[in-house]
PDB file with one MODEL, atoms N, CA, C and O in Angstrom:
MODEL        1
ATOM      1  N   UNK A   1      81.513  81.934  78.899  1.00  0.00           N
ATOM      2  CA  UNK A   1      81.975  83.229  78.431  1.00  0.00           C
ATOM      3  C   UNK A   1      82.712  83.056  77.108  1.00  0.00           C
ATOM      4  O   UNK A   1      83.285  82.007  76.813  1.00  0.00           O
ATOM      5  N   UNK A   2      82.671  84.106  76.345  1.00  0.00           N
ATOM      6  CA  UNK A   2      83.411  84.103  75.094  1.00  0.00           C
ATOM      7  C   UNK A   2      84.417  85.246  75.112  1.00  0.00           C
ATOM      8  O   UNK A   2      84.289  86.178  75.906  1.00  0.00           O
ATOM      9  N   UNK A   3      85.396  85.177  74.256  1.00  0.00           N
ATOM     10  CA  UNK A   3      86.372  86.258  74.160  1.00  0.00           C
ATOM     11  C   UNK A   3      87.589  86.016  75.039  1.00  0.00           C
ATOM     12  O   UNK A   3      87.915  84.877  75.377  1.00  0.00           O
ATOM     13  N   UNK A   4      88.252  87.103  75.403  1.00  0.00           N
ATOM     14  CA  UNK A   4      89.534  87.033  76.109  1.00  0.00           C
ATOM     15  C   UNK A   4      89.446  86.340  77.464  1.00  0.00           C
ATOM     16  O   UNK A   4      90.409  85.701  77.888  1.00  0.00           O
ATOM     17  N   UNK A   5      88.322  86.451  78.146  1.00  0.00           N
ATOM     18  CA  UNK A   5      88.201  85.839  79.471  1.00  0.00           C
ATOM     19  C   UNK A   5      87.530  84.470  79.442  1.00  0.00           C
ATOM     20  O   UNK A   5      87.023  84.007  80.463  1.00  0.00           O
ATOM     21  N   UNK A   6      87.523  83.828  78.293  1.00  0.00           N
ATOM     22  CA  UNK A   6      86.933  82.507  78.152  1.00  0.00           C
ATOM     23  C   UNK A   6      87.845  81.463  78.793  1.00  0.00           C
ATOM     24  O   UNK A   6      88.923  81.176  78.273  1.00  0.00           O
ATOM     25  N   UNK A   7      87.420  80.905  79.902  1.00  0.00           N
ATOM     26  CA  UNK A   7      88.101  79.802  80.592  1.00  0.00           C
ATOM     27  C   UNK A   7      89.573  80.066  80.900  1.00  0.00           C
ATOM     28  O   UNK A   7      90.422  79.258  80.524  1.00  0.00           O
ATOM     29  N   UNK A   8      89.902  81.166  81.569  1.00  0.00           N
ATOM     30  CA  UNK A   8      91.310  81.368  81.910  1.00  0.00           C
ATOM     31  C   UNK A   8      91.747  80.341  82.955  1.00  0.00           C
ATOM     32  O   UNK A   8      90.950  79.904  83.785  1.00  0.00           O
ATOM     33  N   UNK A   9      93.013  79.969  82.900  1.00  0.00           N
ATOM     34  CA  UNK A   9      93.541  79.042  83.900  1.00  0.00           C
ATOM     35  C   UNK A   9      93.628  79.729  85.265  1.00  0.00           C
ATOM     36  O   UNK A   9      93.320  79.124  86.292  1.00  0.00           O
ATOM     37  N   UNK A  10      94.051  81.003  85.267  1.00  0.00           N
ATOM     38  CA  UNK A  10      94.138  81.807  86.488  1.00  0.00           C
ATOM     39  C   UNK A  10      93.718  83.225  86.157  1.00  0.00           C
ATOM     40  O   UNK A  10      93.794  83.648  85.003  1.00  0.00           O
ATOM     41  N   UNK A  11      93.278  83.958  87.163  1.00  0.00           N
ATOM     42  CA  UNK A  11      92.880  85.344  86.975  1.00  0.00           C
ATOM     43  C   UNK A  11      93.424  86.163  88.130  1.00  0.00           C
ATOM     44  O   UNK A  11      93.369  85.728  89.280  1.00  0.00           O
ATOM     45  N   UNK A  12      93.953  87.355  87.833  1.00  0.00           N
ATOM     46  CA  UNK A  12      94.441  88.248  88.874  1.00  0.00           C
ATOM     47  C   UNK A  12      94.040  89.674  88.535  1.00  0.00           C
ATOM     48  O   UNK A  12      94.234  90.134  87.409  1.00  0.00           O
ATOM     49  N   UNK A  13      93.482  90.367  89.516  1.00  0.00           N
ATOM     50  CA  UNK A  13      93.158  91.789  89.390  1.00  0.00           C
ATOM     51  C   UNK A  13      93.968  92.495  90.458  1.00  0.00           C
ATOM     52  O   UNK A  13      94.029  92.059  91.608  1.00  0.00           O
ATOM     53  N   UNK A  14      94.585  93.587  90.060  1.00  0.00           N
ATOM     54  CA  UNK A  14      95.557  94.235  90.930  1.00  0.00           C
ATOM     55  C   UNK A  14      95.327  95.737  90.827  1.00  0.00           C
ATOM     56  O   UNK A  14      95.368  96.291  89.729  1.00  0.00           O
ATOM     57  N   UNK A  15      95.084  96.406  91.956  1.00  0.00           N
ATOM     58  CA  UNK A  15      94.858  97.844  91.932  1.00  0.00           C
ATOM     59  C   UNK A  15      95.807  98.550  92.896  1.00  0.00           C
ATOM     60  O   UNK A  15      96.238  97.984  93.900  1.00  0.00           O
ATOM     61  N   UNK A  16      96.118  99.796  92.563  1.00  0.00           N
ATOM     62  CA  UNK A  16      96.954 100.633  93.424  1.00  0.00           C
ATOM     63  C   UNK A  16      96.334 102.015  93.483  1.00  0.00           C
ATOM     64  O   UNK A  16      95.979 102.595  92.457  1.00  0.00           O
ATOM     65  N   UNK A  17      96.208 102.531  94.685  1.00  0.00           N
ATOM     66  CA  UNK A  17      95.742 103.896  94.886  1.00  0.00           C
ATOM     67  C   UNK A  17      96.708 104.581  95.835  1.00  0.00           C
ATOM     68  O   UNK A  17      97.295 103.943  96.709  1.00  0.00           O
ATOM     69  N   UNK A  18      96.867 105.891  95.655  1.00  0.00           N
ATOM     70  CA  UNK A  18      97.663 106.684  96.579  1.00  0.00           C
ATOM     71  C   UNK A  18      96.740 107.652  97.297  1.00  0.00           C
ATOM     72  O   UNK A  18      95.871 108.264  96.676  1.00  0.00           O
ATOM     73  N   UNK A  19      96.925 107.794  98.615  1.00  0.00           N
ATOM     74  CA  UNK A  19      96.114 108.737  99.376  1.00  0.00           C
ATOM     75  C   UNK A  19      96.832 109.051 100.686  1.00  0.00           C
ATOM     76  O   UNK A  19      97.720 108.310 101.106  1.00  0.00           O
ATOM     77  N   UNK A  20      96.441 110.157 101.330  1.00  0.00           N
ATOM     78  CA  UNK A  20      97.022 110.440 102.647  1.00  0.00           C
ATOM     79  C   UNK A  20      96.296 109.634 103.716  1.00  0.00           C
ATOM     80  O   UNK A  20      95.067 109.641 103.789  1.00  0.00           O
ATOM     81  N   UNK A  21      97.064 108.946 104.535  1.00  0.00           N
ATOM     82  CA  UNK A  21      96.499 108.225 105.663  1.00  0.00           C
ATOM     83  C   UNK A  21      96.025 109.256 106.688  1.00  0.00           C
ATOM     84  O   UNK A  21      96.359 110.434 106.562  1.00  0.00           O
ATOM     85  N   UNK A  22      95.273 108.852 107.677  1.00  0.00           N
ATOM     86  CA  UNK A  22      94.692 109.785 108.643  1.00  0.00           C
ATOM     87  C   UNK A  22      95.743 110.689 109.293  1.00  0.00           C
ATOM     88  O   UNK A  22      95.429 111.810 109.696  1.00  0.00           O
ATOM     89  N   UNK A  23      96.972 110.215 109.396  1.00  0.00           N
ATOM     90  CA  UNK A  23      98.024 111.023 110.007  1.00  0.00           C
ATOM     91  C   UNK A  23      98.711 111.947 109.000  1.00  0.00           C
ATOM     92  O   UNK A  23      99.689 112.612 109.343  1.00  0.00           O
ATOM     93  N   UNK A  24      98.208 111.996 107.753  1.00  0.00           N
ATOM     94  CA  UNK A  24      98.746 112.881 106.719  1.00  0.00           C
ATOM     95  C   UNK A  24      99.855 112.265 105.871  1.00  0.00           C
ATOM     96  O   UNK A  24     100.265 112.866 104.877  1.00  0.00           O
ATOM     97  N   UNK A  25     100.348 111.092 106.233  1.00  0.00           N
ATOM     98  CA  UNK A  25     101.400 110.427 105.471  1.00  0.00           C
ATOM     99  C   UNK A  25     100.829 109.901 104.156  1.00  0.00           C
ATOM    100  O   UNK A  25      99.813 109.205 104.157  1.00  0.00           O
ATOM    101  N   UNK A  26     101.477 110.230 103.026  1.00  0.00           N
ATOM    102  CA  UNK A  26     101.035 109.678 101.737  1.00  0.00           C
ATOM    103  C   UNK A  26     101.415 108.204 101.681  1.00  0.00           C
ATOM    104  O   UNK A  26     102.543 107.825 101.997  1.00  0.00           O
ATOM    105  N   UNK A  27     100.455 107.382 101.273  1.00  0.00           N
ATOM    106  CA  UNK A  27     100.685 105.936 101.218  1.00  0.00           C
ATOM    107  C   UNK A  27     100.189 105.353  99.901  1.00  0.00           C
ATOM    108  O   UNK A  27      99.373 105.955  99.203  1.00  0.00           O
ATOM    109  N   UNK A  28     100.696 104.183  99.582  1.00  0.00           N
ATOM    110  CA  UNK A  28     100.188 103.340  98.507  1.00  0.00           C
ATOM    111  C   UNK A  28      99.234 102.337  99.142  1.00  0.00           C
ATOM    112  O   UNK A  28      99.513 101.796 100.211  1.00  0.00           O
ATOM    113  N   UNK A  29      98.127 102.098  98.488  1.00  0.00           N
ATOM    114  CA  UNK A  29      97.197 101.057  98.908  1.00  0.00           C
ATOM    115  C   UNK A  29      97.093 100.072  97.755  1.00  0.00           C
ATOM    116  O   UNK A  29      96.676 100.436  96.655  1.00  0.00           O
ATOM    117  N   UNK A  30      97.466  98.842  98.004  1.00  0.00           N
ATOM    118  CA  UNK A  30      97.412  97.785  96.991  1.00  0.00           C
ATOM    119  C   UNK A  30      96.345  96.772  97.379  1.00  0.00           C
ATOM    120  O   UNK A  30      96.246  96.374  98.540  1.00  0.00           O
ATOM    121  N   UNK A  31      95.551  96.359  96.404  1.00  0.00           N
ATOM    122  CA  UNK A  31      94.613  95.255  96.597  1.00  0.00           C
ATOM    123  C   UNK A  31      94.834  94.291  95.433  1.00  0.00           C
ATOM    124  O   UNK A  31      94.815  94.685  94.267  1.00  0.00           O
ATOM    125  N   UNK A  32      95.043  93.031  95.775  1.00  0.00           N
ATOM    126  CA  UNK A  32      95.225  91.995  94.756  1.00  0.00           C
ATOM    127  C   UNK A  32      94.176  90.909  95.000  1.00  0.00           C
ATOM    128  O   UNK A  32      94.000  90.426  96.119  1.00  0.00           O
ATOM    129  N   UNK A  33      93.496  90.546  93.934  1.00  0.00           N
ATOM    130  CA  UNK A  33      92.504  89.478  93.987  1.00  0.00           C
ATOM    131  C   UNK A  33      92.917  88.477  92.924  1.00  0.00           C
ATOM    132  O   UNK A  33      93.041  88.820  91.748  1.00  0.00           O
ATOM    133  N   UNK A  34      93.128  87.245  93.343  1.00  0.00           N
ATOM    134  CA  UNK A  34      93.583  86.239  92.368  1.00  0.00           C
ATOM    135  C   UNK A  34      92.967  84.878  92.671  1.00  0.00           C
ATOM    136  O   UNK A  34      92.559  84.586  93.795  1.00  0.00           O
ATOM    137  N   UNK A  35      92.918  84.076  91.647  1.00  0.00           N
ATOM    138  CA  UNK A  35      92.473  82.702  91.846  1.00  0.00           C
ATOM    139  C   UNK A  35      93.666  81.883  92.326  1.00  0.00           C
ATOM    140  O   UNK A  35      94.815  82.193  92.013  1.00  0.00           O
ATOM    141  N   UNK A  36      93.377  80.844  93.082  1.00  0.00           N
ATOM    142  CA  UNK A  36      94.429  79.980  93.619  1.00  0.00           C
ATOM    143  C   UNK A  36      93.804  78.637  93.971  1.00  0.00           C
ATOM    144  O   UNK A  36      92.613  78.412  93.757  1.00  0.00           O
ATOM    145  N   UNK A  37      94.625  77.757  94.511  1.00  0.00           N
ATOM    146  CA  UNK A  37      94.123  76.472  95.012  1.00  0.00           C
ATOM    147  C   UNK A  37      94.642  76.287  96.419  1.00  0.00           C
ATOM    148  O   UNK A  37      95.762  76.684  96.739  1.00  0.00           O
ATOM    149  N   UNK A  38      93.823  75.683  97.252  1.00  0.00           N
ATOM    150  CA  UNK A  38      94.251  75.390  98.627  1.00  0.00           C
ATOM    151  C   UNK A  38      95.428  74.428  98.600  1.00  0.00           C
ATOM    152  O   UNK A  38      95.535  73.599  97.697  1.00  0.00           O
ATOM    153  N   UNK A  39      96.306  74.534  99.581  1.00  0.00           N
ATOM    154  CA  UNK A  39      97.446  73.621  99.654  1.00  0.00           C
ATOM    155  C   UNK A  39      97.002  72.194  99.957  1.00  0.00           C
ATOM    156  O   UNK A  39      97.638  71.232  99.528  1.00  0.00           O
ATOM    157  N   UNK A  40      95.898  72.067 100.703  1.00  0.00           N
ATOM    158  CA  UNK A  40      95.377  70.744 101.029  1.00  0.00           C
ATOM    159  C   UNK A  40      94.182  70.489 100.119  1.00  0.00           C
ATOM    160  O   UNK A  40      93.117  71.080 100.299  1.00  0.00           O
ATOM    161  N   UNK A  41      94.361  69.625  99.163  1.00  0.00           N
ATOM    162  CA  UNK A  41      93.278  69.326  98.232  1.00  0.00           C
ATOM    163  C   UNK A  41      93.195  70.359  97.124  1.00  0.00           C
ATOM    164  O   UNK A  41      93.616  71.501  97.308  1.00  0.00           O
ATOM    165  N   UNK A  42      92.661  69.975  95.987  1.00  0.00           N
ATOM    166  CA  UNK A  42      92.609  70.877  94.827  1.00  0.00           C
ATOM    167  C   UNK A  42      91.381  71.797  94.818  1.00  0.00           C
ATOM    168  O   UNK A  42      90.769  71.999  93.769  1.00  0.00           O
ATOM    169  N   UNK A  43      91.022  72.348  95.966  1.00  0.00           N
ATOM    170  CA  UNK A  43      89.847  73.209  96.046  1.00  0.00           C
ATOM    171  C   UNK A  43      90.189  74.607  95.541  1.00  0.00           C
ATOM    172  O   UNK A  43      91.098  75.241  96.076  1.00  0.00           O
ATOM    173  N   UNK A  44      89.484  75.103  94.525  1.00  0.00           N
ATOM    174  CA  UNK A  44      89.764  76.455  94.042  1.00  0.00           C
ATOM    175  C   UNK A  44      89.279  77.504  95.040  1.00  0.00           C
ATOM    176  O   UNK A  44      88.234  77.337  95.669  1.00  0.00           O
ATOM    177  N   UNK A  45      90.043  78.580  95.178  1.00  0.00           N
ATOM    178  CA  UNK A  45      89.692  79.666  96.083  1.00  0.00           C
ATOM    179  C   UNK A  45      89.966  81.005  95.399  1.00  0.00           C
ATOM    180  O   UNK A  45      90.619  81.064  94.357  1.00  0.00           O
ATOM    181  N   UNK A  46      89.461  82.064  95.997  1.00  0.00           N
ATOM    182  CA  UNK A  46      89.808  83.428  95.595  1.00  0.00           C
ATOM    183  C   UNK A  46      90.645  83.998  96.728  1.00  0.00           C
ATOM    184  O   UNK A  46      90.195  84.042  97.873  1.00  0.00           O
ATOM    185  N   UNK A  47      91.849  84.432  96.420  1.00  0.00           N
ATOM    186  CA  UNK A  47      92.807  84.939  97.394  1.00  0.00           C
ATOM    187  C   UNK A  47      92.797  86.461  97.325  1.00  0.00           C
ATOM    188  O   UNK A  47      92.981  87.035  96.251  1.00  0.00           O
ATOM    189  N   UNK A  48      92.583  87.120  98.467  1.00  0.00           N
ATOM    190  CA  UNK A  48      92.547  88.581  98.515  1.00  0.00           C
ATOM    191  C   UNK A  48      93.691  89.044  99.408  1.00  0.00           C
ATOM    192  O   UNK A  48      93.856  88.572 100.533  1.00  0.00           O
ATOM    193  N   UNK A  49      94.472  89.974  98.882  1.00  0.00           N
ATOM    194  CA  UNK A  49      95.649  90.462  99.596  1.00  0.00           C
ATOM    195  C   UNK A  49      95.622  91.991  99.621  1.00  0.00           C
ATOM    196  O   UNK A  49      95.325  92.624  98.608  1.00  0.00           O
ATOM    197  N   UNK A  50      95.927  92.574 100.760  1.00  0.00           N
ATOM    198  CA  UNK A  50      95.977  94.034 100.882  1.00  0.00           C
ATOM    199  C   UNK A  50      97.340  94.453 101.424  1.00  0.00           C
ATOM    200  O   UNK A  50      97.982  93.719 102.175  1.00  0.00           O
ATOM    201  N   UNK A  51      97.762  95.641 101.027  1.00  0.00           N
ATOM    202  CA  UNK A  51      99.021  96.185 101.526  1.00  0.00           C
ATOM    203  C   UNK A  51      98.897  97.704 101.559  1.00  0.00           C
ATOM    204  O   UNK A  51      98.374  98.308 100.623  1.00  0.00           O
ATOM    205  N   UNK A  52      99.370  98.309 102.617  1.00  0.00           N
ATOM    206  CA  UNK A  52      99.481  99.764 102.696  1.00  0.00           C
ATOM    207  C   UNK A  52     100.929 100.052 103.061  1.00  0.00           C
ATOM    208  O   UNK A  52     101.446  99.519 104.042  1.00  0.00           O
ATOM    209  N   UNK A  53     101.586 100.901 102.265  1.00  0.00           N
ATOM    210  CA  UNK A  53     102.978 101.225 102.560  1.00  0.00           C
ATOM    211  C   UNK A  53     103.298 102.666 102.192  1.00  0.00           C
ATOM    212  O   UNK A  53     102.583 103.300 101.415  1.00  0.00           O
ATOM    213  N   UNK A  54     104.376 103.166 102.758  1.00  0.00           N
ATOM    214  CA  UNK A  54     104.812 104.530 102.456  1.00  0.00           C
ATOM    215  C   UNK A  54     105.407 104.563 101.044  1.00  0.00           C
ATOM    216  O   UNK A  54     105.747 103.523 100.481  1.00  0.00           O
ATOM    217  N   UNK A  55     105.527 105.754 100.486  1.00  0.00           N
ATOM    218  CA  UNK A  55     106.007 105.906  99.117  1.00  0.00           C
ATOM    219  C   UNK A  55     107.525 105.765  99.048  1.00  0.00           C
ATOM    220  O   UNK A  55     108.244 106.385  99.832  1.00  0.00           O
ATOM    221  N   UNK A  56     108.003 104.969  98.132  1.00  0.00           N
ATOM    222  CA  UNK A  56     109.439 104.740  97.960  1.00  0.00           C
ATOM    223  C   UNK A  56     110.188 106.045  97.696  1.00  0.00           C
ATOM    224  O   UNK A  56     111.277 106.265  98.227  1.00  0.00           O
ATOM    225  N   UNK A  57     109.593 106.910  96.870  1.00  0.00           N
ATOM    226  CA  UNK A  57     110.284 108.155  96.517  1.00  0.00           C
ATOM    227  C   UNK A  57     110.435 109.111  97.705  1.00  0.00           C
ATOM    228  O   UNK A  57     111.250 110.032  97.658  1.00  0.00           O
ATOM    229  N   UNK A  58     109.665 108.897  98.753  1.00  0.00           N
ATOM    230  CA  UNK A  58     109.780 109.743  99.943  1.00  0.00           C
ATOM    231  C   UNK A  58     110.633 109.103 101.036  1.00  0.00           C
ATOM    232  O   UNK A  58     110.832 109.701 102.093  1.00  0.00           O
ATOM    233  N   UNK A  59     111.138 107.893 100.790  1.00  0.00           N
ATOM    234  CA  UNK A  59     111.908 107.158 101.798  1.00  0.00           C
ATOM    235  C   UNK A  59     113.115 107.927 102.331  1.00  0.00           C
ATOM    236  O   UNK A  59     113.347 107.897 103.539  1.00  0.00           O
ATOM    237  N   UNK A  60     113.896 108.617 101.492  1.00  0.00           N
ATOM    238  CA  UNK A  60     115.064 109.319 102.043  1.00  0.00           C
ATOM    239  C   UNK A  60     114.708 110.396 103.070  1.00  0.00           C
ATOM    240  O   UNK A  60     115.515 110.720 103.941  1.00  0.00           O
ATOM    241  N   UNK A  61     113.496 110.947 102.963  1.00  0.00           N
ATOM    242  CA  UNK A  61     113.093 112.028 103.863  1.00  0.00           C
ATOM    243  C   UNK A  61     112.355 111.527 105.107  1.00  0.00           C
ATOM    244  O   UNK A  61     112.117 112.302 106.033  1.00  0.00           O
ATOM    245  N   UNK A  62     111.995 110.259 105.138  1.00  0.00           N
ATOM    246  CA  UNK A  62     111.185 109.737 106.242  1.00  0.00           C
ATOM    247  C   UNK A  62     112.062 109.102 107.316  1.00  0.00           C
ATOM    248  O   UNK A  62     112.971 108.327 107.016  1.00  0.00           O
ATOM    249  N   UNK A  63     111.785 109.433 108.535  1.00  0.00           N
ATOM    250  CA  UNK A  63     112.460 108.837 109.681  1.00  0.00           C
ATOM    251  C   UNK A  63     111.422 108.743 110.789  1.00  0.00           C
ATOM    252  O   UNK A  63     111.143 109.731 111.468  1.00  0.00           O
ATOM    253  N   UNK A  64     110.854 107.565 110.970  1.00  0.00           N
ATOM    254  CA  UNK A  64     109.744 107.392 111.887  1.00  0.00           C
ATOM    255  C   UNK A  64     110.219 107.149 113.313  1.00  0.00           C
ATOM    256  O   UNK A  64     111.115 106.344 113.565  1.00  0.00           O
ATOM    257  N   UNK A  65     109.597 107.863 114.230  1.00  0.00           N
ATOM    258  CA  UNK A  65     109.824 107.584 115.651  1.00  0.00           C
ATOM    259  C   UNK A  65     109.001 106.353 116.018  1.00  0.00           C
ATOM    260  O   UNK A  65     108.153 105.902 115.248  1.00  0.00           O
ATOM    261  N   UNK A  66     109.265 105.827 117.191  1.00  0.00           N
ATOM    262  CA  UNK A  66     108.514 104.663 117.666  1.00  0.00           C
ATOM    263  C   UNK A  66     107.020 104.965 117.700  1.00  0.00           C
ATOM    264  O   UNK A  66     106.217 104.140 117.264  1.00  0.00           O
ATOM    265  N   UNK A  67     106.635 106.134 118.209  1.00  0.00           N
ATOM    266  CA  UNK A  67     105.207 106.473 118.295  1.00  0.00           C
ATOM    267  C   UNK A  67     104.594 106.651 116.906  1.00  0.00           C
ATOM    268  O   UNK A  67     103.421 106.333 116.711  1.00  0.00           O
ATOM    269  N   UNK A  68     105.362 107.152 115.939  1.00  0.00           N
ATOM    270  CA  UNK A  68     104.852 107.302 114.567  1.00  0.00           C
ATOM    271  C   UNK A  68     104.644 105.943 113.905  1.00  0.00           C
ATOM    272  O   UNK A  68     103.716 105.771 113.114  1.00  0.00           O
ATOM    273  N   UNK A  69     105.501 104.983 114.225  1.00  0.00           N
ATOM    274  CA  UNK A  69     105.333 103.621 113.685  1.00  0.00           C
ATOM    275  C   UNK A  69     104.036 103.018 114.217  1.00  0.00           C
ATOM    276  O   UNK A  69     103.257 102.445 113.455  1.00  0.00           O
ATOM    277  N   UNK A  70     103.805 103.145 115.519  1.00  0.00           N
ATOM    278  CA  UNK A  70     102.567 102.621 116.108  1.00  0.00           C
ATOM    279  C   UNK A  70     101.351 103.360 115.546  1.00  0.00           C
ATOM    280  O   UNK A  70     100.315 102.747 115.288  1.00  0.00           O
ATOM    281  N   UNK A  71     101.475 104.667 115.358  1.00  0.00           N
ATOM    282  CA  UNK A  71     100.384 105.468 114.789  1.00  0.00           C
ATOM    283  C   UNK A  71     100.063 105.005 113.372  1.00  0.00           C
ATOM    284  O   UNK A  71      98.894 104.880 113.008  1.00  0.00           O
ATOM    285  N   UNK A  72     101.104 104.749 112.568  1.00  0.00           N
ATOM    286  CA  UNK A  72     100.907 104.256 111.196  1.00  0.00           C
ATOM    287  C   UNK A  72     100.109 102.957 111.212  1.00  0.00           C
ATOM    288  O   UNK A  72      99.126 102.823 110.484  1.00  0.00           O
ATOM    289  N   UNK A  73     100.527 102.003 112.036  1.00  0.00           N
ATOM    290  CA  UNK A  73      99.837 100.711 112.070  1.00  0.00           C
ATOM    291  C   UNK A  73      98.414 100.832 112.603  1.00  0.00           C
ATOM    292  O   UNK A  73      97.518 100.139 112.121  1.00  0.00           O
ATOM    293  N   UNK A  74      98.190 101.700 113.587  1.00  0.00           N
ATOM    294  CA  UNK A  74      96.823 101.910 114.071  1.00  0.00           C
ATOM    295  C   UNK A  74      95.917 102.399 112.943  1.00  0.00           C
ATOM    296  O   UNK A  74      94.807 101.896 112.771  1.00  0.00           O
ATOM    297  N   UNK A  75      96.390 103.376 112.180  1.00  0.00           N
ATOM    298  CA  UNK A  75      95.589 103.909 111.081  1.00  0.00           C
ATOM    299  C   UNK A  75      95.462 102.909 109.929  1.00  0.00           C
ATOM    300  O   UNK A  75      94.389 102.772 109.342  1.00  0.00           O
ATOM    301  N   UNK A  76      96.550 102.214 109.605  1.00  0.00           N
ATOM    302  CA  UNK A  76      96.524 101.254 108.497  1.00  0.00           C
ATOM    303  C   UNK A  76      95.552 100.115 108.787  1.00  0.00           C
ATOM    304  O   UNK A  76      94.809  99.692 107.901  1.00  0.00           O
ATOM    305  N   UNK A  77      95.551  99.621 110.010  1.00  0.00           N
ATOM    306  CA  UNK A  77      94.668  98.500 110.357  1.00  0.00           C
ATOM    307  C   UNK A  77      93.200  98.888 110.169  1.00  0.00           C
ATOM    308  O   UNK A  77      92.421  98.115 109.612  1.00  0.00           O
ATOM    309  N   UNK A  78      92.822 100.077 110.631  1.00  0.00           N
ATOM    310  CA  UNK A  78      91.418 100.480 110.456  1.00  0.00           C
ATOM    311  C   UNK A  78      91.105 100.742 108.979  1.00  0.00           C
ATOM    312  O   UNK A  78      89.982 100.507 108.532  1.00  0.00           O
ATOM    313  N   UNK A  79      92.086 101.223 108.231  1.00  0.00           N
ATOM    314  CA  UNK A  79      91.874 101.487 106.801  1.00  0.00           C
ATOM    315  C   UNK A  79      91.664 100.192 106.017  1.00  0.00           C
ATOM    316  O   UNK A  79      90.926 100.180 105.033  1.00  0.00           O
ATOM    317  N   UNK A  80      92.310  99.098 106.448  1.00  0.00           N
ATOM    318  CA  UNK A  80      92.130  97.811 105.763  1.00  0.00           C
ATOM    319  C   UNK A  80      90.659  97.419 105.713  1.00  0.00           C
ATOM    320  O   UNK A  80      90.177  96.979 104.670  1.00  0.00           O
ATOM    321  N   UNK A  81      89.941  97.571 106.817  1.00  0.00           N
ATOM    322  CA  UNK A  81      88.513  97.225 106.840  1.00  0.00           C
ATOM    323  C   UNK A  81      87.719  98.123 105.906  1.00  0.00           C
ATOM    324  O   UNK A  81      86.827  97.653 105.199  1.00  0.00           O
ATOM    325  N   UNK A  82      88.036  99.408 105.899  1.00  0.00           N
ATOM    326  CA  UNK A  82      87.345 100.355 105.008  1.00  0.00           C
ATOM    327  C   UNK A  82      87.551  99.955 103.552  1.00  0.00           C
ATOM    328  O   UNK A  82      86.599  99.920 102.772  1.00  0.00           O
ATOM    329  N   UNK A  83      88.789  99.657 103.189  1.00  0.00           N
ATOM    330  CA  UNK A  83      89.115  99.283 101.800  1.00  0.00           C
ATOM    331  C   UNK A  83      88.417  97.979 101.422  1.00  0.00           C
ATOM    332  O   UNK A  83      87.836  97.876 100.341  1.00  0.00           O
ATOM    333  N   UNK A  84      88.471  96.989 102.301  1.00  0.00           N
ATOM    334  CA  UNK A  84      87.838  95.697 102.006  1.00  0.00           C
ATOM    335  C   UNK A  84      86.342  95.866 101.779  1.00  0.00           C
ATOM    336  O   UNK A  84      85.776  95.219 100.899  1.00  0.00           O
ATOM    337  N   UNK A  85      85.693  96.728 102.562  1.00  0.00           N
ATOM    338  CA  UNK A  85      84.255  96.974 102.376  1.00  0.00           C
ATOM    339  C   UNK A  85      83.958  97.723 101.079  1.00  0.00           C
ATOM    340  O   UNK A  85      82.864  97.579 100.533  1.00  0.00           O
ATOM    341  N   UNK A  86      84.896  98.515 100.575  1.00  0.00           N
ATOM    342  CA  UNK A  86      84.700  99.186  99.285  1.00  0.00           C
ATOM    343  C   UNK A  86      84.727  98.180  98.136  1.00  0.00           C
ATOM    344  O   UNK A  86      83.905  98.248  97.222  1.00  0.00           O
ATOM    345  N   UNK A  87      85.677  97.250  98.189  1.00  0.00           N
ATOM    346  CA  UNK A  87      85.807  96.257  97.115  1.00  0.00           C
ATOM    347  C   UNK A  87      84.781  95.133  97.236  1.00  0.00           C
ATOM    348  O   UNK A  87      84.300  94.611  96.230  1.00  0.00           O
ATOM    349  N   UNK A  88      84.452  94.765  98.470  1.00  0.00           N
ATOM    350  CA  UNK A  88      83.525  93.660  98.716  1.00  0.00           C
ATOM    351  C   UNK A  88      82.504  94.095  99.760  1.00  0.00           C
ATOM    352  O   UNK A  88      82.584  93.688 100.919  1.00  0.00           O
ATOM    353  N   UNK A  89      81.538  94.929  99.349  1.00  0.00           N
ATOM    354  CA  UNK A  89      80.560  95.430 100.314  1.00  0.00           C
ATOM    355  C   UNK A  89      79.734  94.290 100.896  1.00  0.00           C
ATOM    356  O   UNK A  89      79.442  93.303 100.221  1.00  0.00           O
ATOM    357  N   UNK A  90      79.361  94.450 102.176  1.00  0.00           N
ATOM    358  CA  UNK A  90      78.503  93.425 102.772  1.00  0.00           C
ATOM    359  C   UNK A  90      77.185  93.344 101.998  1.00  0.00           C
ATOM    360  O   UNK A  90      76.694  94.346 101.478  1.00  0.00           O
ATOM    361  N   UNK A  91      76.634  92.154 101.934  1.00  0.00           N
ATOM    362  CA  UNK A  91      75.366  91.999 101.223  1.00  0.00           C
ATOM    363  C   UNK A  91      74.279  92.747 101.985  1.00  0.00           C
ATOM    364  O   UNK A  91      74.209  92.653 103.210  1.00  0.00           O
ATOM    365  N   UNK A  92      73.432  93.488 101.277  1.00  0.00           N
ATOM    366  CA  UNK A  92      72.340  94.177 101.977  1.00  0.00           C
ATOM    367  C   UNK A  92      71.350  93.164 102.530  1.00  0.00           C
ATOM    368  O   UNK A  92      71.156  92.091 101.958  1.00  0.00           O
ATOM    369  N   UNK A  93      70.737  93.510 103.628  1.00  0.00           N
ATOM    370  CA  UNK A  93      69.720  92.626 104.210  1.00  0.00           C
ATOM    371  C   UNK A  93      68.560  92.474 103.224  1.00  0.00           C
ATOM    372  O   UNK A  93      68.194  93.421 102.527  1.00  0.00           O
ATOM    373  N   UNK A  94      67.997  91.284 103.177  1.00  0.00           N
ATOM    374  CA  UNK A  94      66.860  91.045 102.297  1.00  0.00           C
ATOM    375  C   UNK A  94      65.645  91.784 102.813  1.00  0.00           C
ATOM    376  O   UNK A  94      65.355  91.748 104.009  1.00  0.00           O
ATOM    377  N   UNK A  95      64.932  92.452 101.926  1.00  0.00           N
ATOM    378  CA  UNK A  95      63.717  93.152 102.306  1.00  0.00           C
ATOM    379  C   UNK A  95      62.531  92.229 102.138  1.00  0.00           C
ATOM    380  O   UNK A  95      62.424  91.499 101.153  1.00  0.00           O
ATOM    381  N   UNK A  96      61.650  92.271 103.109  1.00  0.00           N
ATOM    382  CA  UNK A  96      60.426  91.479 103.006  1.00  0.00           C
ATOM    383  C   UNK A  96      59.465  92.191 102.068  1.00  0.00           C
ATOM    384  O   UNK A  96      59.348  93.416 102.094  1.00  0.00           O
ATOM    385  N   UNK A  97      58.782  91.419 101.246  1.00  0.00           N
ATOM    386  CA  UNK A  97      57.837  91.994 100.283  1.00  0.00           C
ATOM    387  C   UNK A  97      56.442  91.962 100.838  1.00  0.00           C
ATOM    388  O   UNK A  97      55.504  92.403 100.175  1.00  0.00           O
TER     389      UNK A  97
ENDMDL
END
């Protein structure tokens, strides 16, 4: 490659989206993709990290009950798979010619 991305030592892509979770709570969705090395041996890897959290500016007004906390995690866990498939869709099956 030539130009700005010619042989970078490390690369990180970081995205943030805001949307209402299934329960109507507005959340931040963060996806970070970065290069790294395994702790055992110098094997290069791509590290993918996801986070879903409530909005900081709404924190003073939020007071979650126990059931709302469990509801948040139930919805967030299923959303993680949806988000991961958007960024890294499964490879389509090969078609026979």
